[in-house]
N, C-alpha and C positions, 0 to 999 in steps of 0.2 A: 722583161724577165724571162729566165729560162724555165721550161717546164720540168717537172720532176723526172719524167722518163728521159728527157734530153740530158739533164744533169747527171743522173745515175749512170747512163750509158757512157757519157764522156768521162766521168770520174773513174769508172772501171778501166777503160782503155788507158787513161792517163796514169793510173797507178801501175798497171802492167808495164807500160813503157818506161816510167821513171825507175821502177825496180830492176829493170833489165840492166846488167852491167854495161857501162859506157864511159866515155871520158869524164863526165862530171862525177860519177860515182867513184871512179878511180882517184880523181884529184882529192875529193873529200876524204876518202879512206886513207890515202897516203899522208895527207897533211894532218889528219886527226891522229894517226899512229905516231907521227914524228913530233908533233907539237902539243898534243893533249886534247882533252875533251872540249875545253872552251874554244880552242883554235879550230878544231874540226867542226864544231857546231856553228861558229861565226862564219867560217868559209862556206860551209854547206848552205846556210841561210842566204849568203850573198849569191851563190850560184842559183838558188831557187828564185830569188827576187829579181835576178837578171832576166828572168822570163818575161817580166813586165815590159821590158824594152822591146822584146820581140812581139809581144801582144800589140803594143802601140804601133810598131811597124806594119804588122798585119792589118790593123784597122785602117791605117792611113794609106795602105797600098804601096808603101816603099819596098816591102819585101818582094813584090812582083817585079819592081824595077831591078832589084839586085839579082833576082833569078834570071831575068831576061838579059842582063848586061854582063858579059864575060869579064869586062874590065872591072866593074864594081865588085863582082864576086872574087876576082883575083886579089884586088886590093884588100878586101875584108879578110880573106884567108891569110894573106901575108901578115896583116896586123895581129890577128888572133894567134897564129902560129908563133910569131916572134915574141908575143907577150908570154905565152906558155913556156917557151924556151928560157926567157928571162927569169920567170919564176923558178924554173928548175935550176938554173945557175945559182940563184940566191940560196937555194937549199943545199947545193953542193958546196958552196962556200961557207956554210954555217959550221960552227965549231961543235955542233951537236950538244950544246949545253942546255938540255931540257931538265928542268927541276922535277924531282919526284913529287908525288901527290901531297906529302906532308908539308912541302914548302909552298904548295899552291892552294892550300885550303880545301874546302869541300868540292871545289870545281875541278880538282885534278891537276894535271901538269900545267905549267904556265909557259908563256911564250913572250919573247922580248917585244913583239908587236902588240899594240892594243887591239881589242876585238873589232873596233871600228875599221882599222886598216885591213884586217883579215877579211871582214865583211866586204869592204870595197874591192879587195882583190878578187874575191869570188864573184862579185857582181860584174866586174870588168871581164873576167875570164869567160863568163857565160855570154855577156853582151856582145863580145867580138867574135863569137863562134858562128861562122856562116852556115854551118850545118844545122844549127838550131833555127836560124832565120828561115831556111828552106823547110825545115820540119814544121814550124808553125804555119808557114804558108800553105802546106799541103794537108796538115792534120786538123787544124781548127775548123776550116770551112766544111769538113765532112759532117760536123755536128750542128751546123747552122740550118735553121728552117726558114728559107726565104719567104715562104707563104705568110709567116707571122710578121714580116717586116722588120725594120730596125736591125739590119744585118750587122752594122758596125757595133751596135750595143751588144748583140749576141756574141760577136767575136771577142769583145772586151770582157764580157762576163765569163766566157769560157777560159780566156787567158788567166783571169784572176783565180778561177777554180784550179787550173793547172798549177799555178804558182803556189797556192796554199797547200796542196797535197805534196808538191815537191819540197816545200819548206819542212813539212812534218817528216818526210822520208829522209831527206838529206841531213836534217838536224839529228835524227835518231842514228843515222849512219855515222855522223861525225862524233857523236857521243860514244857509240860502241867502239869506234876505232880508237878513241882516246883511252878507253878502258883497257883495250888490248895493249896500247902503247905503255900505259902505266905498269901493266904486268911485265912487259918486256924490259922496263927500266931496272929491274932487279939485277940485270947483267951489266957489268961495266962497259962503258962506251957504246951501249945500245942506242943512245940518242944520236950518236954520230952516224951509225949505220942506218937508222931509220930516216934521218935526213937525206942520206945518200939514195935510199930507195925512193923517197918522195921526189927528190930531184930527178931521178931517172924516169919516174912516171910522167912528171911534167914535161921534161925534154922530149920523151918519146911521143907523147900526145901532140906536142908542138910541131915536131918534125913530120908527124903523120898528117897534120893539118896543112903544113907547108907543101907536102907532096901532092895535095889536091890541086895545087897550082899547075 
């Protein structure tokens, strides 16, 4: 088990890092504005729970292999960047037909994709990001206390704490973005332009990741 001081110190650092504008925040914000609260929350939760895969990699030591192998890092970067570009292209091809809040019930705007698919897309978008792999490799061990033993269990517990706080922040961000998107829906064809903005964000982040190669 983690100590109280260990948990609080890690949680504070994790909250600051998660709240700092970055690729995941921009993706959740863009999708929430273009597709509504439910879509933003589902995608945000997917991004958050994608951190569990990086936690598992850190515990198993695979992250160290990826960090030490240029080939593995290049391959993961290519997959991650290509997937984000693909998501962006899907947004650009959208007709922008986002229903207003009255058609979507109390949850706000609706999206053609079920929340499970949006959650899965967020999960995959985070899981294939090599920068998150390296982040977990360098960040989690700083809060491990080797003298207490069970280093693997400590890493796993820290990863779960990080995932839970990310789920709260990303879920709130997706909901807020959806509210903004609902407000913007008062203007004709706003959905089309919001999809274009979201697509541009995804493609830009994807190309930026590919540039790391």
